SEVEXPA-892340 format. One record per atom (N, C-alpha, C): x, y negated, z. Coordinates in pm, whole numbers, plus 50000, padded with zeros to 5 digits. Layout:
N
XYZ...
//
This chain:
458
194555401126588194985407626707195475403826803195035400926928195835391927046195655404227148197235397327195197485406127331197255401327450196965412127595196765401827670197665399827738197725393227854199015388727907199755395127958198825409528006199375425028070200445426227947199965427727875200565435027719201735426527696202045417227692203165405927653203815408727752203965409727908204845409927977205295423127961204495433627953205035447227952206205444627840206425440327757207345436827587208815433727682208585423627791209765420827850210735432127863212335429027850213355439727851213575443028013213375429128117213505427928244213015416628334212765422928460211965408728550212065398528564213785390928489214315380228485213435375628365213705382928241212885376628127211505374728115210915385028225209175381528247209265366828255209805367628408209495350228457209995342728392211075340728312211695333428205210645332328128209635341128102209095337427969207645332928017207375334328126206355325828167206495311128179207745305628211208115291728222207975284328064208045297827976208185286927845206705290827806205545293827909204115296527808203595284727830203755270327832203295257427800203205253227688201975253527641201935245627496202455233927486202625223727587203475209927575204795212727540205425222027585206605224027559206765228027388205925229527285206225231927190205635225227079206235224526979205775216626866205305226326752205085224926668204655231326526204125237226529203325241826604202535256326664201445258726559201675269926513200505274726401200575290626382199375295626292198935309126297198785314226166199205323426109198355329126020198135342426040196955348826021196995363726051197495366926164198425377926228198715384226312199905376726363200665364826261201705358426252201755344226386202565342326471202415328626528203875326826493203955313926513205305305126509205175291126598206225286826622206375272026705207925270926724207945256826771209775252026764209315247426919210485248926997210505246627162212275241427179212285231327240213475225827284214335232527416215605235727331216595244427423217505235827490218775240527537220165232527544220655225327443220385233727301221025228927182220785211527132221365209727022220345197427028219255198426888219615210726839217615211226751217105227126806216245219426807215075229226890214745244726801215005257226911214925268026846213675271726761213725280526637212765283926593211935294526644210725298726685210425309226709209115318926623209665330426600208185337826539207955349726578206175351526553206505367626609205095371126539204845384126540203955393826462203345398226559202305398726604201585402226694201155417426711200705423626549201065434626507201725444326536202945440726508204355448026551204065454226650203955446226813204635435226785206195435726770206695424026688207975419926681207955404326652209595401126696209475386326694210995382926654211325371726627212655365926644212635350726666213685351326714214435334126784215785327426740216025317126726217355311526684217745309526801217405315726929218235311827038219685319527070220315320327113221335326227102221315335927212219795344827315219985354127385219885365627294220665375327377220805387927346219325399527379218665392727466217585402227529216565403327400215985414127389214765412527283213485421427347212005413227337212045397427301212345390027386213035376127340213795366127421212615358827484213055348127598212455345927670211405336327587211665328527475210595318627390209605326827293209995340127306208855346827236208085351627308208525356527408207505358927509206845347927533207135335127551206455322327603205575321427488205845321527420205325315727272204025323827241203575341827233202625348027275202175348227356202435342027487201245339027600201135331127587201345318627517200455308327495199915310927413199705322027313198425324427197197645332727301198285339227356197245348327492196565341727566196455327727618196005319327702194795311027605195105307027498194065297327407195195301527303194015309727169194495307727042194975294726942195655299426878196695285026859196205286126693195715275026676195415266526555196045276226399194845277726326195275284126212196005275126121197285275626042198135265426006198905272125856199345265225758200345271225662201735274025724202235284625727203465288725758204755279525676205745276025762206595268425700207205280125628208485271525578209585281125480210335291525574210535287025684211565297325793210595313625790209495308825843208675320625848207965329725779207715320725600207835332125513208805336425457209905332625498211225338625479211585353325532211185351025708211215363325806210275373625755208785370425762207945377125673208325387025571208695378125486209215385525342210675395825398211065392425441212745400825532211545413025535210435414325651210315423925723209635433625617208585426925528208105433325416209065439125362210175434225313210995442825197211635453425307212035449925379212655463425484211965472225494210325469625530209215482725544209035487325409209635481525316209275489225170210685495825113211425490825181212945500625129212965515125228212415510325371212355524325453211615533625386210405528825297209485539925277209925544425167210645539825090211285543824942212495555224948213005554325128214215560825126213315574225236212225573525225211475581925339211745600825252212195605525339212855622225288211725623825208211975631025075211555637025034211895648524993213095653925039213335667125023212845678225103212695689025006211625700225098212565704325195211885712625278212485713225440212815727725424213955728225469214905739825468214445751025559213525758725545213145762525656214235778325695215125779325623216075790125706216885780725834217215770125749218045763625858216915760126011215435757725992215005754726076214445765926198214515778626120214495792526185215385794026253216665790726242218075788626257218225782926411218145771026389218245762426491216955765126624215465768926568214415777326664215285788526719216165796426654216705808926751217535803526847218445797526821219545793026921219105786227020217815774627018216875766827141216415777827191215875791527147214845795227216216085811227280217175813227269218265817227303218605810027425218965793527430219215790027529218475790327631216815788327611215955786427710215585802127762215845811227694215995825327762217245826927846218615819127787219355824427907219125814328065218675801028019218445791128138217775802328198216325807428178215275813228252216035826528370216665830128259217465845328339218375839328472218985828328441219915823628550219045816428620217995813128613217295807028717216465814128843216085827828756215835838228818216695841728911217535845928903218925852628985219235838429087218955825429040219135817729145217975814329269217075816029224215615816029304216025829429418216395841829314216225856429375217325853729514218205851129510219495844529613219095833929691218595826229652217875818429763216875819529861216025832729809215135833429878215475845029996216635852629952217565861130031217915854630175218545842930133219325836430202218325827530306217055827930279216195819230354216115802530347214875798130405214635782730394215465777030468215825778530595216415769930707217775771130607218495783130575219845781630474219825772930343218275771930285218515764030160218335748830200217925743630353217645730730394219245726830431219765737530440221485731830478222395725130355221495734330242222905730330113222865715530071223695714030043224045691329996223415694129838223055679829834222545676829687222815684329598224525685629557225315692329451224735705529453224205712129573223805723429515222805725029403221755719929440220715718829364221225708129209221845698629244222235697229114223105702728969223565708829033224705723028915223605729228837222225736328963221465746028878220685734228812220285725028816219535717428747220275714728639221395708228640222235705528500222565717828401222665727128503222405741928408221455744028290220185740728374218555740428318218595729928228219255715528241219225706028115220105711928003221495718528005221805724827898221305739027831220035740527936219445751027857218095749727784218035734727793216925729727738215565730627754215635730127918214235733627995214195719528100214655708028034214385693928106213005696128226212285703228224210935701628311211395712628426211755721728392212565729128549213615721128595214225718328554215135705928600215125695328641213925691128614213455680328724213125686528857211895697628836211435702728946213055703629060213425713929026215175713129108215195706729154215425693729065216145681629138215495674529287214075680729227213195676629336213575680729467214165696029488213715701229592214425699229709216145689129697216815686329806215545672029896215185666029827214245655429879213335662629938212745672929900211195679030007211925688830147213195688330131214025700230226214455690030330214555673530286215565666830382214355653030430212795654330402212555643230422211325649430546211225639630623210635644530734209265642130733208125651730804206615649830797205995636230773205085635430665204705622730637203085621030645202225612930675200955614130682200155621330549199805626730536198985632530371199965643730324201255647630377202015658630332202175669430393202515683530332202865691830422204035689730497204345697030574205995698730653207005706130545208195698330624209245697330490209585712230502209365724730609209525737530529208525742330427207355739830483206415745530390206195738830272206685725130243206955716030150207665723130022209255726330106209445731929996209295748429979208765755930055208205769430006207335768529905206065758429918205275760829815206005755029696206495741129666207545741529549208795751029483209095761929558209565771129511208665782329466207545784329531206845792529483206165783829334205915774629332205595769129185206505771129067207795769729139208665770229022209055786129002208415793929069208775812729060207635811428963206285809328996205075808328925205375806428740205985795628740206375787128671207255798028530208265801028642209265810128554209055821628496207615829528584207635844228592206275841228459205815829628419204675826728321205685826128199206505817528195207405814928080208255827628015208355836128127209065850128065208285856827940206945853128014205975865227876205205851727862205745843827759204665832327718203595839927601204615850327529203935858627445202705864827434202645865827575201255872327582200115864727655200505849227655199275840627677198385838027562197475832227562196775824827440197445812027431197335807427296198395797327236197905785527343197125780727392197175768327480197535770327574197155784627689198175784127766199795786427741200505790627635201565794927604202045778227617201265768427506201665752027526201855747127634200875749327739200835744127878202325747627925202245761627934203635763528013205005757927934205045759827769206075752027720206005736727761205025726127810205095717427817205855714327954205315724228109205755722528229207075727928207207945736728088209265737228084210415726228030209355716127930210005701427917210035700627740209825716127707209575718127551209085706827460209455702727330209025690427333207785699927162206725688327141205985691327090206485679826959206045688226827206745678426707205305669326662205855659726606205095652726523204075658626438204485669226401203335678126266202345682726380202875688326444201625688726545201005682926614201335670626612200285664826700199575658626592200175653426470199275652426384198235657126344198545671826376197175682626332196185684326448196585675426543195815680226682194245672226664193125675826706191915667626666191445655126739191025648226678190565635026735189405636126881189145629826987188235631727063188225613627085186855615427040186365600527021185595597827141185595585927237184845581327306185495565327342184465561427460184775550127501185395549027669187195552127635187655555227730188235542727818187675544227971188005535128072189445536428110190095523528084191645523028171191525521328300191915533828375191495529028465193035525528586194055529328536195545522428603196645527928513198235521528547199075523428463200105528328608201095537228541202245538328681203295541228605204555536728670205945537428589207245539928705207245550128644208795556428692210045556128653210995557428713212195559728666212335571028652212725578328548213465594628520214835594428482215765593928539216995597828501217885579028457217745582828311218015566628252216685560228160215755568228206214705563528084213475557528204212555550028109211745542428214210015552128198209615559228251208505565328231207205557128259206385555728163204675548228195204015557628163202775558328271201585565128248200705557828252199685563428136198495550028122197135560628152196395562728262195195569628289194255564228267193205575028197191915568028119191005581828168189775576528159188305585928168187265581428078187095592528009186105590927917184475589827969184225575027882182945572927972181805580327978181715586827832180495599827766180595609527819182475613927815182885628527868182935629127982183555621528040184025623828188185405629428173186085631728045187475635228025188215625728093189245629628159190795628028176191845632328094192835617728072193655618128009194915608128085196275612728033197125608128051198025607127934198705591627882199445590827790200585582127874201695590127839202655587227855203825585427765204215571227805205465564427669206955564027779208395566027691209295567627756209855558527661211035552127748211995543227710212945540727792214365535627725215465534227806215045523027886216005522028011215735512628117215845499728078215385491828126215545478328086214715475727896214425485327835213875479727706212355478927744211645471927625210295471127659209625482227594208565486627623207815497227623206515491527513205805497527432205405497027334203585491327394203125478927365201655473227450200735487327420199805483827521198525495827571197655488127600196565494327584195365489027704195485487227824195915472427923195615476428041194535477928148194865479828255193785487128362192625476128370191185479628376190415471728352189855471728230190215474028112190155473127973189295483727972188945489627875188175499927736188445502427647189185509927580189655513727483188325523227400187995520127297186965522527215187625524627066188145544527090188295550426972188555562627008189625568126968190075584026972191365584027040191755593927129192795601627151193025614827108194225618127103194655634727050195295640727183194275653027223195225658727347196615667927326197515664827353198265675127382198095694927369198915702527295198165714027328198705716127437198045720427515197905726827717196585730327735196545739427862195715742527946196005742528075195335733128139194065721728113194685713328013194365709627957194345694027884194405683527976195255677027948195635660828010196115651527924197425654327900198345645527832197745646127699197745630127646197205623927534197865613727460197715613127320198035599627303196895592827199197415580127197196555572527077196545570926983195425571026907194785574226782194185556226761193665557526653192845543126626192025538526728191775524226728191165520926801191035508026869190395500226940190405486426996190385486027180191015476727216190645472327345190245462127391189245462127479188485455427513188125446927688187785442527719187435441327865186145447427890186285456228003185065468128024183775456928054182585462327999181245458427994180965459528145181455472028164180755473328339182015476928406182375476328488183625477828595183125492628639183075501928594182365515628686183135524628665183595529828772184485541628775184045556828679184375563028563183105573028506183705585828583182555590928581183135606328609183405608328759183105596828851182735599528999182415607829046182915618029161182245629929239182765627529366181645640829458182445636729578183635646529621183955643129758185615649529795185395661529805184455669929808184415685429764184545689829584183895682629513183945686429396185875682329333185785671129391187765668729390188655678429426188095688129529188865700129566188575710629485187475712229460187115722229342187815720529220187545710229173188565706929058190095710929034190795706429157191745710329180192405721929169191395731029252191385743029241191295749829157190685747229084190215752528908191405748128856192215736928829193435736028782194535748928837194635749728912195455758928990195345772728939193955775028947193635789928889194135787028757194465780328651194635780228528196505778528522196585769628622198325765728592198445762928739198995775228839199455772928957200665765228952201275759028911202425754528879202235738328920201065736628873200585719328874200705715129013201535702028991202245693829082200985688129192200195680029086198975673529117198035668228993196665662429022195975659728935195005648228965194585643628889193955629928871192605632028929192395626229049190395629329019189775614629090188495616929040187435603929043186625606329171186575597929273185775598929390185025586429385183555591229410182445580529387181915581229545181695569429601180695566929756181655573529829182995565329834183685572429973183955558430037184415559230160184515552030245186555553530298187385545730354188805549130378188465547130533189635553830613189445548330751190895558330812190825556330925192085562431027191665575531086192655585231019192075598431120192715600531245191435604031335192135602331473192965611931493193685609231625195115615431664194705628431703195655637931650195335651331724196225656731847195345663231930195545659332098197035667432097197485660032217198635666432210199895664832104199505658032004200535653131886201095638031896202235633431914202235619031894202645613231763201955603431725201745602531571202435591531557203645593231502204545582031473203985568031398203425574431257202795565231190201075569831147200525558531162199385559931147198895570831031197595578831024197195583930908196085582930875195555579230746194455573530713194195583630618192705584630595191895592630505190725583630425190055592530302189285587330241188175602930221186875594830276186065606430250184725603030270183705615030234182285609430252181405627530309180215625030312179525636930323179775649130327180785650930241181275667030206182765668230274183145658130303184445657130370185615651230346186735651430383188295641830334189035644830320189885637130268191385637730206192175627530249193405629430314194315623530399195025617430276195305604830303195845594530229197115598030187198075598530120199305600830120200155587330151201515586930244201905575430289202345567830178202075556730179202555546830040202585529230037203605526330017203245508230016202335502730031201645507929879200215501529843199225502929969198985511030020198195514230123197605503530218198315497030275197365482330307196655475030230197385472930106196345465830034194895473830022195315483529970194025496729914193015493030060193665492430183192615492930322191835474730304192775468830291192335455830263191205450330151191155455230067190315457429950189085463729964189275477530035188085483730074187335476930200188405470930303187445466630375186325471430464186255487830471185685496430572183975499830468184045492130319182915489230260182845504930176181375512930153181585524130006182125516129921183335529129861183445525029725184125534629653184665531629548185065544329401186495544229399186985554929387188475557929399189175567329327190235561329268190885568929141192215572729212192925583929201194095585229253194795602329180195755605029253196205620429221196525626029352195585637529368195835652529481196675660429426197065664829548198245675729530197965686129603196875689029681196445698329761196815692129882196935683629941197465679530081197435665430101197105656929993197015645930022196955635329920196245626329885195465616629734196775606429760197035602529681198095588629640196635579329518196475565929633195135562629522195935549229418195725549829326196045542929210195105529329185193725531029208192855523829153191605527029264191155510929292189535512329357188985503429288187595508329296186315500429243185095494429341185115483129369184155478029509183685469529427182605464829454181655455929398181685449429321181495458529181181575454129087183175449029035184095451329099185985448329080186105457629104187805459829007188455464829015189695464729036190305470729129191805466729192192595480929138194045477229054194765487129000196175485429065196785494129028198625490929050199085486328886199375471128907199695465528781201255478028702201045476128565202345476828489203465471628524205165477928579205805473928587206095463328694205295462228799205375452428922205955457929000207185450428995208245458329131207695459129285206645449229298206035448629466204985462729471205035464129585204185477529621202635467729652201865464829508201065457429551199555464729449198265460729502197005459529369196215450729364196245447429246196075436929182194165433729125193695423429167192515428529089192585428528976192355438228826192535435128707191035433228602189535435328682188595435128650187645428328740
//
């Protein structure tokens, strides 16, 4: 197994570690390099008298270094893995200190397996906990319903004048009520109320009214989940933020395909980092979003990078329409042909989003694949002074406004007026581009990249 450079840099706990790890990725700085299976090792001179001993298991991935750094993985471990990614390290016989580390890991793994829970499940206790959670959720829904009714009686103008604390108090109650999905939506409302109109976005009053309407529809669906079919009810639960158990996911069927990795997206959610990996099935055309969460500054598990293909299976979370998924067994490798699967027209993208809204009207955005489109500037409206240039993507069937985004200049430069394929997120008003396919090359948003850029990934 060999990790790509992008996957290794994703393991870094912060930007400083990524940069420092790259400075350690020169083979001439290392001595005693070797490899046995997925384990690599080497020594590198640091500030001390003796060189630091570094070992890593690419299958974990896991690593250990004798340096005093408290970051994990440290810059030396990152550098060692980057050396391997650039050119395979020669196979060798592990020295004693490497064998000791490998044995220690095997012993700890065996001990953890021996301590695996073997006692029967206390079904009565489970049912009691489930009832407590359901009561909290029901109470949170009742409070949100009363809050929304009061808000609409006072009107949108009054709502726009409310301070952030007004919205945050309600969001906090929803967190206490174990519906974090609703809390996230409420916390986003003051931003909609205060933001000036941007290209590809509705006016603030309309945006706030639309978000409140979606919230009310989700609340109505949540209060009658028992009347919905299981997949619809699961979709409502996911929008509320209710967790899906590992047992439930283990029972979900596999969906095998060659999945094109289209783009990554990284967002901060409170004290967590959320990374989305967007994929499309080359045979099925199905779209999928794999989400990983981690504490801010901590490394996320390695995943296929944009421009690769994942040959294997995904398991989709319950919900209608299905989108969120997780990786099953498979392998990632460079795409044989960097072509956007399932690309369609602008009209088809609008129809697809309308079909999603018919099944889940609280959906905020949906991934779309566009084929054979051009990017350009929208003509100014008569009598309207445009403070920010407005751009759109279109074909013979229509056009979609492009959301104001820091990556937009790079996107326009890559397209260069040519016919391209485009992947992005559409919310019914504008599209946020995440990847562009032009003349056999793929440009996408790189994972954990702090700069608003597009990079050639294939």
